[in-house]
C-alpha positions as CSV (number, residue, x, y, z in Angstrom):
1,M,1.8,59.7,27.0
2,K,1.7,56.1,28.0
3,S,-1.0,53.5,27.2
4,V,-2.4,50.9,29.5
5,T,-5.1,48.2,29.3
6,L,-7.1,47.5,32.4
7,K,-9.0,44.5,33.6
8,I,-12.1,45.7,35.5
9,D,-14.1,43.5,37.8
10,G,-17.7,43.9,38.7
11,M,-18.9,45.5,35.5
12,S,-22.1,43.9,34.1
13,C,-24.1,46.5,32.1
14,D,-24.0,49.8,30.2
15,H,-24.5,51.6,33.4
16,C,-21.2,50.2,34.6
17,V,-19.5,51.3,31.4
18,R,-20.8,54.9,31.9
19,A,-19.7,54.9,35.5
20,V,-16.1,53.8,34.7
21,R,-16.0,56.2,31.7
22,H,-17.1,59.1,34.0
23,A,-14.6,58.2,36.6
24,L,-11.8,58.2,34.0
25,A,-13.0,61.4,32.4
26,E,-12.6,63.2,35.7
27,L,-8.9,62.6,35.7
28,P,-6.5,65.1,34.3
29,Q,-4.4,64.2,31.2
30,V,-6.2,60.9,30.6
31,D,-7.4,60.0,27.1
32,I,-10.0,57.3,27.1
33,Q,-9.4,54.9,24.1
34,S,-12.2,52.4,25.0
35,V,-14.4,51.3,27.9
36,E,-16.1,47.9,27.6
37,I,-17.7,45.6,30.2
38,G,-14.7,44.1,32.0
39,S,-11.9,46.3,30.5
40,A,-10.7,49.7,29.4
41,T,-7.7,51.1,27.5
42,V,-6.5,54.6,28.2
43,R,-3.5,56.9,27.4
44,Y,-2.3,59.0,30.2
45,D,0.4,61.4,31.1
46,E,3.1,60.1,33.5
47,S,2.2,62.9,36.0
48,T,-1.2,61.2,36.4
49,G,0.2,57.7,36.9
50,A,-1.5,54.3,36.6
51,E,-2.1,54.1,40.3
52,R,-4.3,57.2,40.2
53,I,-6.3,55.7,37.3
54,L,-6.9,52.4,39.3
55,A,-7.8,54.3,42.4
56,A,-10.5,56.3,40.4
57,I,-12.0,53.1,39.1
58,E,-12.0,51.5,42.6
59,E,-13.7,54.7,44.0
60,A,-16.4,54.1,41.4
61,G,-17.0,50.7,42.9
62,Y,-15.1,48.3,40.7
63,G,-11.9,46.3,41.1
64,A,-9.2,47.1,38.6
65,R,-5.7,46.0,37.6
66,T,-3.4,46.7,34.8
67,T,-2.9,44.0,32.2
68,T,-0.6,45.6,29.6
69,T,1.4,48.7,29.1
70,D,3.1,50.4,26.0
71,A,5.6,47.5,26.0
72,G,2.9,45.0,25.9
73,E,4.0,43.5,29.2
74,A,2.2,43.2,32.5
75,P,3.6,45.9,34.9
76,D,5.0,45.1,38.3
77,A,2.1,46.9,40.0
């Protein structure tokens, strides 16, 4: 499994945290490490892909981008 930290825009309260957590929990083979206002860290299977994770957060109404990966570097996405 890979690990990624996400920057999430538009979150301002506990309801937002729950909405993002719910969106991530719906994805197969995603292990939520943490969700806080403005960020989340997840582990995921390569078959799920970071793009699918970002899309799920955006469908929940928030902007999202990856900030770090397993290697600690910002990805090219």
